[in-house]
N, CA, C and O atoms as a GROMACS GRO file, in nm:
protein
  568
    1MET      N    1   9.841   9.639  10.318
    1MET     CA    2   9.896   9.768  10.282
    1MET      C    3  10.032   9.746  10.216
    1MET      O    4  10.134   9.748  10.285
    2PRO      N    5  10.037   9.726  10.085
    2PRO     CA    6  10.167   9.712  10.019
    2PRO      C    7  10.246   9.843  10.024
    2PRO      O    8  10.191   9.952  10.004
    3LEU      N    9  10.373   9.830  10.051
    3LEU     CA   10  10.465   9.944  10.044
    3LEU      C   11  10.555   9.919   9.924
    3LEU      O   12  10.625   9.817   9.919
    4VAL      N   13  10.554  10.012   9.829
    4VAL     CA   14  10.625   9.994   9.702
    4VAL      C   15  10.743  10.090   9.695
    4VAL      O   16  10.728  10.211   9.715
    5ARG      N   17  10.860  10.036   9.666
    5ARG     CA   18  10.979  10.116   9.638
    5ARG      C   19  11.011  10.100   9.490
    5ARG      O   20  11.021   9.988   9.439
    6ILE      N   21  11.027  10.211   9.422
    6ILE     CA   22  11.061  10.208   9.280
    6ILE      C   23  11.193  10.284   9.264
    6ILE      O   24  11.202  10.401   9.299
    7ASP      N   25  11.294  10.215   9.213
    7ASP     CA   26  11.425  10.276   9.191
    7ASP      C   27  11.452  10.275   9.042
    7ASP      O   28  11.444  10.172   8.976
    8LEU      N   29  11.486  10.394   8.989
    8LEU     CA   30  11.504  10.408   8.845
    8LEU      C   31  11.615  10.505   8.812
    8LEU      O   32  11.657  10.583   8.897
    9PRO      N   33  11.665  10.501   8.687
    9PRO     CA   34  11.772  10.592   8.646
    9PRO      C   35  11.725  10.737   8.651
    9PRO      O   36  11.608  10.767   8.627
   10GLU      N   37  11.817  10.827   8.684
   10GLU     CA   38  11.782  10.968   8.700
   10GLU      C   39  11.766  11.044   8.567
   10GLU      O   40  11.729  11.161   8.567
   11ASP      N   41  11.794  10.980   8.455
   11ASP     CA   42  11.789  11.051   8.328
   11ASP      C   43  11.650  11.049   8.263
   11ASP      O   44  11.636  11.077   8.144
   12LYS      N   45  11.549  11.016   8.340
   12LYS     CA   46  11.412  11.009   8.286
   12LYS      C   47  11.336  11.139   8.315
   12LYS      O   48  11.375  11.217   8.402
   13ALA      N   49  11.228  11.160   8.242
   13ALA     CA   50  11.142  11.277   8.265
   13ALA      C   51  11.080  11.266   8.405
   13ALA      O   52  11.062  11.155   8.455
   14PRO      N   53  11.048  11.380   8.468
   14PRO     CA   54  10.992  11.378   8.604
   14PRO      C   55  10.868  11.291   8.620
   14PRO      O   56  10.848  11.229   8.724
   15GLU      N   57  10.784  11.286   8.518
   15GLU     CA   58  10.659  11.208   8.530
   15GLU      C   59  10.681  11.058   8.508
   15GLU      O   60  10.589  10.979   8.530
   16TYR      N   61  10.800  11.018   8.465
   16TYR     CA   62  10.829  10.877   8.436
   16TYR      C   63  10.805  10.789   8.560
   16TYR      O   64  10.737  10.687   8.552
   17GLY      N   65  10.862  10.829   8.672
   17GLY     CA   66  10.847  10.752   8.795
   17GLY      C   67  10.702  10.742   8.839
   17GLY      O   68  10.659  10.637   8.886
   18VAL      N   69  10.628  10.850   8.823
   18VAL     CA   70  10.486  10.850   8.858
   18VAL      C   71  10.410  10.752   8.769
   18VAL      O   72  10.323  10.679   8.817
   19GLN      N   73  10.443  10.749   8.641
   19GLN     CA   74  10.377  10.655   8.549
   19GLN      C   75  10.410  10.511   8.585
   19GLN      O   76  10.323  10.424   8.578
   20VAL      N   77  10.535  10.485   8.622
   20VAL     CA   78  10.572  10.351   8.667
   20VAL      C   79  10.487  10.314   8.788
   20VAL      O   80  10.432  10.204   8.795
   21GLY      N   81  10.476  10.406   8.883
   21GLY     CA   82  10.397  10.383   9.002
   21GLY      C   83  10.251  10.354   8.972
   21GLY      O   84  10.189  10.270   9.037
   22GLN      N   85  10.196  10.422   8.873
   22GLN     CA   86  10.055  10.399   8.836
   22GLN      C   87  10.035  10.259   8.780
   22GLN      O   88   9.934  10.194   8.808
   23VAL      N   89  10.130  10.212   8.700
   23VAL     CA   90  10.120  10.077   8.643
   23VAL      C   91  10.128   9.973   8.755
   23VAL      O   92  10.050   9.877   8.757
   24VAL      N   93  10.220   9.992   8.848
   24VAL     CA   94  10.235   9.898   8.960
   24VAL      C   95  10.108   9.899   9.046
   24VAL      O   96  10.059   9.793   9.084
   25TYR      N   97  10.056  10.018   9.076
   25TYR     CA   98   9.936  10.030   9.157
   25TYR      C   99   9.816   9.960   9.092
   25TYR      O  100   9.741   9.890   9.158
   26ARG      N  101   9.799   9.981   8.961
   26ARG     CA  102   9.689   9.918   8.888
   26ARG      C  103   9.700   9.765   8.895
   26ARG      O  104   9.600   9.696   8.915
   27ALA      N  105   9.822   9.713   8.880
   27ALA     CA  106   9.842   9.567   8.888
   27ALA      C  107   9.816   9.515   9.030
   27ALA      O  108   9.763   9.405   9.046
   28LEU      N  109   9.852   9.592   9.130
   28LEU     CA  110   9.823   9.552   9.268
   28LEU      C  111   9.672   9.542   9.291
   28LEU      O  112   9.625   9.448   9.355
   29LEU      N  113   9.598   9.640   9.238
   29LEU     CA  114   9.452   9.638   9.253
   29LEU      C  115   9.389   9.522   9.177
   29LEU      O  116   9.308   9.447   9.232
   30GLU      N  117   9.428   9.507   9.050
   30GLU     CA  118   9.361   9.412   8.961
   30GLU      C  119   9.404   9.267   8.981
   30GLU      O  120   9.323   9.176   8.962
   31VAL      N  121   9.529   9.245   9.018
   31VAL     CA  122   9.581   9.108   9.025
   31VAL      C  123   9.600   9.062   9.170
   31VAL      O  124   9.567   8.948   9.204
   32MET      N  125   9.653   9.149   9.254
   32MET     CA  126   9.685   9.110   9.392
   32MET      C  127   9.573   9.143   9.490
   32MET      O  128   9.586   9.118   9.610
   33ASN      N  129   9.464   9.200   9.439
   33ASN     CA  130   9.347   9.233   9.522
   33ASN      C  131   9.377   9.330   9.635
   33ASN      O  132   9.318   9.320   9.743
   34ALA      N  133   9.468   9.424   9.612
   34ALA     CA  134   9.492   9.530   9.711
   34ALA      C  135   9.369   9.619   9.716
   34ALA      O  136   9.303   9.640   9.614
   35PRO      N  137   9.336   9.672   9.833
   35PRO     CA  138   9.219   9.760   9.844
   35PRO      C  139   9.241   9.892   9.769
   35PRO      O  140   9.353   9.945   9.766
   36LYS      N  141   9.135   9.944   9.709
   36LYS     CA  142   9.144  10.073   9.641
   36LYS      C  143   9.186  10.179   9.742
   36LYS      O  144   9.138  10.182   9.856
   37GLY      N  145   9.276  10.266   9.700
   37GLY     CA  146   9.327  10.371   9.787
   37GLY      C  147   9.450  10.330   9.866
   37GLY      O  148   9.509  10.412   9.936
   38ASP      N  149   9.489  10.204   9.856
   38ASP     CA  150   9.605  10.152   9.928
   38ASP      C  151   9.730  10.184   9.847
   38ASP      O  152   9.793  10.096   9.789
   39LEU      N  153   9.764  10.311   9.844
   39LEU     CA  154   9.873  10.361   9.760
   39LEU      C  155   9.983  10.420   9.848
   39LEU      O  156   9.968  10.531   9.901
   40PHE      N  157  10.092  10.346   9.863
   40PHE     CA  158  10.208  10.391   9.940
   40PHE      C  159  10.331  10.356   9.858
   40PHE      O  160  10.370  10.240   9.849
   41GLN      N  161  10.393  10.458   9.797
   41GLN     CA  162  10.506  10.436   9.708
   41GLN      C  163  10.618  10.534   9.738
   41GLN      O  164  10.595  10.650   9.771
   42ILE      N  165  10.739  10.484   9.728
   42ILE     CA  166  10.860  10.565   9.740
   42ILE      C  167  10.931  10.553   9.605
   42ILE      O  168  10.975  10.444   9.568
   43ILE      N  169  10.941  10.663   9.533
   43ILE     CA  170  11.001  10.662   9.400
   43ILE      C  171  11.132  10.740   9.407
   43ILE      O  172  11.133  10.857   9.442
   44THR      N  173  11.242  10.672   9.373
   44THR     CA  174  11.374  10.732   9.387
   44THR      C  175  11.451  10.720   9.256
   44THR      O  176  11.457  10.614   9.195
   45GLU      N  177  11.510  10.832   9.215
   45GLU     CA  178  11.596  10.833   9.097
   45GLU      C  179  11.741  10.822   9.142
   45GLU      O  180  11.780  10.878   9.244
   46HIS      N  181  11.820  10.749   9.063
   46HIS     CA  182  11.960  10.725   9.098
   46HIS      C  183  12.052  10.758   8.981
   46HIS      O  184  12.014  10.741   8.865
   47PRO      N  185  12.175  10.805   9.010
   47PRO     CA  186  12.275  10.816   8.902
   47PRO      C  187  12.311  10.674   8.857
   47PRO      O  188  12.284  10.576   8.928
   48LYS      N  189  12.372  10.663   8.742
   48LYS     CA  190  12.405  10.532   8.686
   48LYS      C  191  12.483  10.446   8.786
   48LYS      O  192  12.459  10.326   8.796
   49ALA      N  193  12.574  10.506   8.860
   49ALA     CA  194  12.654  10.431   8.957
   49ALA      C  195  12.570  10.384   9.076
   49ALA      O  196  12.613  10.296   9.150
   50GLY      N  197  12.452  10.441   9.094
   50GLY     CA  198  12.366  10.405   9.207
   50GLY      C  199  12.275  10.288   9.181
   50GLY      O  200  12.204  10.243   9.271
   51LEU      N  201  12.275  10.236   9.059
   51LEU     CA  202  12.195  10.118   9.025
   51LEU      C  203  12.290  10.012   8.970
   51LEU      O  204  12.320  10.010   8.851
   52GLN      N  205  12.336   9.925   9.056
   52GLN     CA  206  12.430   9.821   9.017
   52GLN      C  207  12.356   9.691   8.993
   52GLN      O  208  12.277   9.648   9.077
   53PHE      N  209  12.380   9.628   8.878
   53PHE     CA  210  12.316   9.501   8.846
   53PHE      C  211  12.396   9.430   8.738
   53PHE      O  212  12.465   9.494   8.658
   54ASP      N  213  12.385   9.299   8.736
   54ASP     CA  214  12.450   9.219   8.633
   54ASP      C  215  12.366   9.229   8.506
   54ASP      O  216  12.246   9.202   8.509
   55ARG      N  217  12.427   9.266   8.399
   55ARG     CA  218  12.353   9.292   8.275
   55ARG      C  219  12.307   9.166   8.203
   55ARG      O  220  12.225   9.173   8.112
   56ASP      N  221  12.359   9.050   8.242
   56ASP     CA  222  12.322   8.926   8.173
   56ASP      C  223  12.294   8.811   8.270
   56ASP      O  224  12.306   8.695   8.232
   57PHE      N  225  12.257   8.840   8.393
   57PHE     CA  226  12.231   8.737   8.492
   57PHE      C  227  12.120   8.644   8.446
   57PHE      O  228  12.014   8.688   8.401
   58LEU      N  229  12.146   8.514   8.456
   58LEU     CA  230  12.053   8.408   8.414
   58LEU      C  231  12.012   8.420   8.267
   58LEU      O  232  11.903   8.376   8.229
   59GLY      N  233  12.099   8.479   8.185
   59GLY     CA  234  12.073   8.489   8.042
   59GLY      C  235  11.976   8.598   8.001
   59GLY      O  236  11.934   8.603   7.885
   60VAL      N  237  11.939   8.684   8.095
   60VAL     CA  238  11.848   8.796   8.064
   60VAL      C  239  11.933   8.922   8.049
   60VAL      O  240  12.000   8.963   8.143
   61HIS      N  241  11.929   8.984   7.930
   61HIS     CA  242  12.008   9.105   7.906
   61HIS      C  243  11.931   9.227   7.956
   61HIS      O  244  11.817   9.251   7.917
   62ARG      N  245  11.996   9.303   8.044
   62ARG     CA  246  11.937   9.426   8.098
   62ARG      C  247  12.015   9.546   8.047
   62ARG      O  248  12.137   9.541   8.032
   63SER      N  249  11.943   9.654   8.020
   63SER     CA  250  12.005   9.776   7.967
   63SER      C  251  12.016   9.883   8.076
   63SER      O  252  11.981   9.860   8.192
   64ASP      N  253  12.064   9.999   8.038
   64ASP     CA  254  12.073  10.113   8.131
   64ASP      C  255  11.936  10.158   8.180
   64ASP      O  256  11.927  10.232   8.278
   65ASP      N  257  11.829  10.117   8.115
   65ASP     CA  258  11.694  10.157   8.154
   65ASP      C  259  11.634  10.069   8.263
   65ASP      O  260  11.520  10.092   8.304
   66CYS      N  261  11.708   9.970   8.311
   66CYS     CA  262  11.656   9.875   8.410
   66CYS      C  263  11.604   9.949   8.533
   66CYS      O  264  11.669  10.039   8.586
   67ILE      N  265  11.483   9.910   8.578
   67ILE     CA  266  11.425   9.966   8.700
   67ILE      C  267  11.402   9.853   8.801
   67ILE      O  268  11.391   9.736   8.764
   68PHE      N  269  11.396   9.891   8.927
   68PHE     CA  270  11.375   9.796   9.035
   68PHE      C  271  11.248   9.832   9.109
   68PHE      O  272  11.227   9.947   9.147
   69VAL      N  273  11.162   9.732   9.128
   69VAL     CA  274  11.037   9.751   9.200
   69VAL      C  275  11.039   9.652   9.316
   69VAL      O  276  11.038   9.531   9.295
   70GLN      N  277  11.041   9.704   9.438
   70GLN     CA  278  11.042   9.620   9.557
   70GLN      C  279  10.912   9.645   9.632
   70GLN      O  280  10.879   9.760   9.664
   71ILE      N  281  10.839   9.539   9.661
   71ILE     CA  282  10.708   9.553   9.725
   71ILE      C  283  10.705   9.469   9.852
   71ILE      O  284  10.727   9.348   9.849
   72THR      N  285  10.677   9.535   9.963
   72THR     CA  286  10.655   9.465  10.089
   72THR      C  287  10.504   9.452  10.104
   72THR      O  288  10.432   9.551  10.103
   73LEU      N  289  10.457   9.327  10.120
   73LEU     CA  290  10.313   9.304  10.127
   73LEU      C  291  10.284   9.184  10.216
   73LEU      O  292  10.372   9.103  10.246
   74ASN      N  293  10.160   9.174  10.259
   74ASN     CA  294  10.119   9.060  10.340
   74ASN      C  295  10.132   8.932  10.260
   74ASN      O  296  10.108   8.931  10.139
   75SER      N  297  10.170   8.824  10.326
   75SER     CA  298  10.183   8.694  10.260
   75SER      C  299  10.045   8.638  10.227
   75SER      O  300   9.943   8.687  10.276
   76GLY      N  301  10.044   8.535  10.145
   76GLY     CA  302   9.918   8.467  10.116
   76GLY      C  303   9.881   8.459   9.970
   76GLY      O  304   9.782   8.394   9.936
   77ARG      N  305   9.955   8.524   9.882
   77ARG     CA  306   9.924   8.514   9.738
   77ARG      C  307   9.983   8.386   9.681
   77ARG      O  308  10.089   8.342   9.724
   78THR      N  309   9.914   8.327   9.586
   78THR     CA  310   9.961   8.204   9.522
   78THR      C  311  10.073   8.236   9.423
   78THR      O  312  10.091   8.351   9.382
   79VAL      N  313  10.148   8.133   9.386
   79VAL     CA  314  10.253   8.149   9.286
   79VAL      C  315  10.192   8.198   9.155
   79VAL      O  316  10.248   8.286   9.089
   80GLU      N  317  10.078   8.143   9.118
   80GLU     CA  318  10.010   8.182   8.993
   80GLU      C  319   9.971   8.330   8.997
   80GLU      O  320   9.985   8.400   8.897
   81MET      N  321   9.923   8.377   9.110
   81MET     CA  322   9.886   8.518   9.125
   81MET      C  323  10.009   8.608   9.112
   81MET      O  324  10.003   8.713   9.047
   82LYS      N  325  10.120   8.566   9.172
   82LYS     CA  326  10.244   8.645   9.163
   82LYS      C  327  10.293   8.649   9.018
   82LYS      O  328  10.338   8.753   8.970
   83GLN      N  329  10.285   8.536   8.948
   83GLN     CA  330  10.327   8.532   8.808
   83GLN      C  331  10.241   8.626   8.723
   83GLN      O  332  10.293   8.696   8.636
   84ARG      N  333  10.110   8.626   8.747
   84ARG     CA  334  10.021   8.718   8.674
   84ARG      C  335  10.055   8.863   8.706
   84ARG      O  336  10.048   8.950   8.619
   85PHE      N  337  10.092   8.889   8.831
   85PHE     CA  338  10.130   9.025   8.871
   85PHE      C  339  10.257   9.069   8.798
   85PHE      O  340  10.262   9.179   8.743
   86TYR      N  341  10.359   8.983   8.798
   86TYR     CA  342  10.484   9.017   8.728
   86TYR      C  343  10.456   9.049   8.581
   86TYR      O  344  10.508   9.146   8.527
   87LYS      N  345  10.374   8.966   8.519
   87LYS     CA  346  10.340   8.986   8.377
   87LYS      C  347  10.263   9.116   8.358
   87LYS      O  348  10.290   9.192   8.265
   88ALA      N  349  10.167   9.142   8.445
   88ALA     CA  350  10.087   9.265   8.432
   88ALA      C  351  10.174   9.390   8.444
   88ALA      O  352  10.155   9.487   8.369
   89VAL      N  353  10.269   9.389   8.536
   89VAL     CA  354  10.357   9.504   8.552
   89VAL      C  355  10.450   9.519   8.431
   89VAL      O  356  10.460   9.627   8.374
   90ALA      N  357  10.516   9.410   8.393
   90ALA     CA  358  10.610   9.417   8.279
   90ALA      C  359  10.537   9.457   8.151
   90ALA      O  360  10.586   9.541   8.076
   91ASP      N  361  10.420   9.397   8.126
   91ASP     CA  362  10.344   9.432   8.006
   91ASP      C  363  10.294   9.576   8.012
   91ASP      O  364  10.300   9.649   7.913
   92GLY      N  365  10.246   9.618   8.128
   92GLY     CA  366  10.195   9.755   8.143
   92GLY      C  367  10.304   9.859   8.121
   92GLY      O  368  10.280   9.962   8.057
   93LEU      N  369  10.423   9.833   8.174
   93LEU     CA  370  10.534   9.928   8.155
   93LEU      C  371  10.581   9.929   8.010
   93LEU      O  372  10.619  10.033   7.956
   94HIS      N  373  10.578   9.812   7.946
   94HIS     CA  374  10.616   9.805   7.805
   94HIS      C  375  10.517   9.883   7.719
   94HIS      O  376  10.556   9.959   7.630
   95GLU      N  377  10.387   9.863   7.746
   95GLU     CA  378  10.284   9.931   7.666
   95GLU      C  379  10.281  10.082   7.689
   95GLU      O  380  10.266  10.158   7.594
   96SER      N  381  10.295  10.124   7.814
   96SER     CA  382  10.278  10.267   7.843
   96SER      C  383  10.407  10.348   7.831
   96SER      O  384  10.403  10.466   7.795
   97LEU      N  385  10.521  10.286   7.859
   97LEU     CA  386  10.648  10.360   7.859
   97LEU      C  387  10.752  10.304   7.763
   97LEU      O  388  10.864  10.355   7.755
   98LYS      N  389  10.714  10.200   7.689
   98LYS     CA  390  10.807  10.133   7.595
   98LYS      C  391  10.930  10.078   7.667
   98LYS      O  392  11.037  10.064   7.606
   99LEU      N  393  10.916  10.045   7.794
   99LEU     CA  394  11.024   9.986   7.872
   99LEU      C  395  11.030   9.837   7.838
   99LEU      O  396  10.928   9.768   7.841
  100ARG      N  397  11.150   9.789   7.807
  100ARG     CA  398  11.166   9.647   7.776
  100ARG      C  399  11.127   9.563   7.898
  100ARG      O  400  11.160   9.598   8.011
  101ARG      N  401  11.057   9.456   7.875
  101ARG     CA  402  11.016   9.367   7.985
  101ARG      C  403  11.136   9.315   8.063
  101ARG      O  404  11.129   9.294   8.184
  102GLU      N  405  11.247   9.294   7.992
  102GLU     CA  406  11.370   9.246   8.055
  102GLU      C  407  11.431   9.349   8.149
  102GLU      O  408  11.517   9.315   8.231
  103ASP      N  409  11.389   9.474   8.139
  103ASP     CA  410  11.442   9.582   8.223
  103ASP      C  411  11.354   9.612   8.344
  103ASP      O  412  11.365   9.718   8.405
  104VAL      N  413  11.268   9.517   8.378
  104VAL     CA  414  11.182   9.532   8.496
  104VAL      C  415  11.221   9.424   8.596
  104VAL      O  416  11.201   9.305   8.570
  105PHE      N  417  11.277   9.465   8.708
  105PHE     CA  418  11.320   9.372   8.812
  105PHE      C  419  11.226   9.390   8.931
  105PHE      O  420  11.223   9.497   8.992
  106ILE      N  421  11.150   9.286   8.964
  106ILE     CA  422  11.050   9.295   9.071
  106ILE      C  423  11.090   9.201   9.184
  106ILE      O  424  11.122   9.084   9.162
  107SER      N  425  11.087   9.254   9.305
  107SER     CA  426  11.115   9.175   9.424
  107SER      C  427  10.999   9.191   9.522
  107SER      O  428  10.962   9.302   9.558
  108LEU      N  429  10.941   9.078   9.563
  108LEU     CA  430  10.832   9.079   9.661
  108LEU      C  431  10.888   9.036   9.797
  108LEU      O  432  10.958   8.935   9.807
  109ILE      N  433  10.857   9.113   9.899
  109ILE     CA  434  10.894   9.079  10.036
  109ILE      C  435  10.763   9.056  10.110
  109ILE      O  436  10.686   9.149  10.134
  110GLU      N  437  10.740   8.930  10.147
  110GLU     CA  438  10.614   8.897  10.212
  110GLU      C  439  10.632   8.896  10.365
  110GLU      O  440  10.729   8.843  10.417
  111VAL      N  441  10.534   8.956  10.433
  111VAL     CA  442  10.534   8.958  10.580
  111VAL      C  443  10.410   8.887  10.629
  111VAL      O  444  10.309   8.881  10.559
  112GLN      N  445  10.417   8.832  10.749
  112GLN     CA  446  10.303   8.764  10.807
  112GLN      C  447  10.191   8.863  10.838
  112GLN      O  448  10.218   8.975  10.881
  113LYS      N  449  10.069   8.822  10.816
  113LYS     CA  450   9.955   8.912  10.837
  113LYS      C  451   9.944   8.958  10.981
  113LYS      O  452   9.905   9.072  11.006
  114LYS      N  453   9.976   8.872  11.077
  114LYS     CA  454   9.966   8.910  11.218
  114LYS      C  455  10.047   9.035  11.248
  114LYS      O  456  10.004   9.122  11.324
  115ILE      N  457  10.164   9.041  11.190
  115ILE     CA  458  10.254   9.153  11.216
  115ILE      C  459  10.273   9.228  11.086
  115ILE      O  460  10.381   9.281  11.058
  116GLY      N  461  10.170   9.233  11.007
  116GLY     CA  462  10.179   9.287  10.872
  116GLY      C  463  10.190   9.438  10.867
  116GLY      O  464  10.206   9.506  10.968
  117LEU      N  465  10.180   9.488  10.746
  117LEU     CA  466  10.199   9.630  10.721
  117LEU      C  467  10.092   9.715  10.788
  117LEU      O  468  10.122   9.825  10.835
  118SER      N  469   9.969   9.668  10.794
  118SER     CA  470   9.864   9.747  10.857
  118SER      C  471   9.896   9.768  11.004
  118SER      O  472   9.878   9.878  11.057
  119ALA      N  473   9.943   9.662  11.071
  119ALA     CA  474   9.980   9.674  11.212
  119ALA      C  475  10.097   9.771  11.228
  119ALA      O  476  10.100   9.850  11.322
  120MET      N  477  10.193   9.766  11.135
  120MET     CA  478  10.306   9.858  11.141
  120MET      C  479  10.258  10.002  11.123
  120MET      O  480  10.306  10.092  11.191
  121ALA      N  481  10.164  10.023  11.031
  121ALA     CA  482  10.112  10.158  11.009
  121ALA      C  483  10.040  10.208  11.132
  121ALA      O  484  10.056  10.324  11.170
  122MET      N  485   9.961  10.122  11.196
  122MET     CA  486   9.890  10.163  11.317
  122MET      C  487   9.990  10.194  11.428
  122MET      O  488   9.973  10.290  11.502
  123LEU      N  489  10.094  10.111  11.440
  123LEU     CA  490  10.194  10.133  11.543
  123LEU      C  491  10.267  10.264  11.519
  123LEU      O  492  10.291  10.340  11.613
  124SER      N  493  10.304  10.292  11.393
  124SER     CA  494  10.375  10.418  11.367
  124SER      C  495  10.286  10.537  11.396
  124SER      O  496  10.334  10.640  11.444
  125THR      N  497  10.156  10.525  11.367
  125THR     CA  498  10.063  10.632  11.401
  125THR      C  499  10.056  10.649  11.551
  125THR      O  500  10.057  10.762  11.601
  126TYR      N  501  10.049  10.538  11.623
  126TYR     CA  502  10.044  10.542  11.769
  126TYR      C  503  10.170  10.608  11.825
  126TYR      O  504  10.161  10.690  11.917
  127LEU      N  505  10.286  10.572  11.771
  127LEU     CA  506  10.410  10.628  11.822
  127LEU      C  507  10.416  10.779  11.806
  127LEU      O  508  10.483  10.848  11.883
  128LEU      N  509  10.346  10.831  11.707
  128LEU     CA  510  10.344  10.975  11.684
  128LEU      C  511  10.244  11.046  11.774
  128LEU      O  512  10.250  11.168  11.790
  129ARG      N  513  10.152  10.970  11.834
  129ARG     CA  514  10.048  11.029  11.918
  129ARG      C  515  10.066  10.979  12.061
  129ARG      O  516  10.043  10.861  12.089
  130ALA      N  517  10.105  11.066  12.150
  130ALA     CA  518  10.128  11.027  12.289
  130ALA      C  519   9.999  11.016  12.368
  130ALA      O  520  10.000  10.967  12.481
  131ASP      N  521   9.886  11.061  12.312
  131ASP     CA  522   9.762  11.066  12.388
  131ASP      C  523   9.676  10.942  12.374
  131ASP      O  524   9.565  10.939  12.426
  132CYS      N  525   9.723  10.836  12.305
  132CYS     CA  526   9.641  10.717  12.292
  132CYS      C  527   9.724  10.592  12.313
  132CYS      O  528   9.844  10.590  12.287
  133GLU      N  529   9.658  10.489  12.360
  133GLU     CA  530   9.723  10.359  12.376
  133GLU      C  531   9.619  10.252  12.347
  133GLU      O  532   9.533  10.224  12.430
  134PRO      N  533   9.626  10.191  12.226
  134PRO     CA  534   9.528  10.090  12.189
  134PRO      C  535   9.523   9.977  12.293
  134PRO      O  536   9.626   9.941  12.350
  135GLU      N  537   9.405   9.923  12.317
  135GLU     CA  538   9.385   9.818  12.414
  135GLU      C  539   9.476   9.699  12.382
  135GLU      O  540   9.482   9.653  12.268
  136GLY      N  541   9.545   9.650  12.482
  136GLY     CA  542   9.630   9.534  12.466
  136GLY      C  543   9.769   9.566  12.416
  136GLY      O  544   9.852   9.475  12.405
  137TRP      N  545   9.798   9.690  12.385
  137TRP     CA  546   9.932   9.727  12.339
  137TRP      C  547  10.011   9.782  12.456
  137TRP      O  548   9.955   9.845  12.546
  138THR      N  549  10.138   9.757  12.455
  138THR     CA  550  10.226   9.815  12.555
  138THR      C  551  10.285   9.942  12.498
  138THR      O  552  10.334   9.945  12.385
  139ALA      N  553  10.280  10.046  12.578
  139ALA     CA  554  10.332  10.176  12.532
  139ALA      C  555  10.482  10.167  12.511
  139ALA      O  556  10.554  10.104  12.588
  140ILE      N  557  10.528  10.231  12.408
  140ILE     CA  558  10.670  10.241  12.381
  140ILE      C  559  10.709  10.386  12.405
  140ILE      O  560  10.661  10.476  12.336
  141ARG      N  561  10.793  10.408  12.500
  141ARG     CA  562  10.834  10.545  12.535
  141ARG      C  563  10.979  10.566  12.495
  141ARG      O  564  11.064  10.478  12.513
  142PHE      N  565  11.006  10.682  12.441
  142PHE     CA  566  11.143  10.715  12.400
  142PHE      C  567  11.201  10.819  12.491
  142PHE      O  568  11.315  10.860  12.473
   0.00000   0.00000   0.00000
């Protein structure tokens, strides 16, 4: 269950963030083998002062259009798969939104499958429901 955070400048059209999310989702399905329907995204617009970044870090020039995509996902993808994913997202955003490839900053946060996102989702659902306690789990009471 990948959880995607997309942070972008606030001067874009309302549908811009949704389109970015669609490109990322398509790449997750096609390259990272995420299950269909596994769509969990947080899209946030920021004023210029809310997106701080070095405009020339490692020799890559970034403009005011720079967006940040942070994805928390289960570990286990190969380096080659991650590289194909980065390319698919950057190319998809360039083709659909004319966003420069250099203005796409992607960060992957990998978690162990044992304690992965699906387990966190089940736990959060459990915490909201006081009437169930999955076998082998210890109840957390607040």
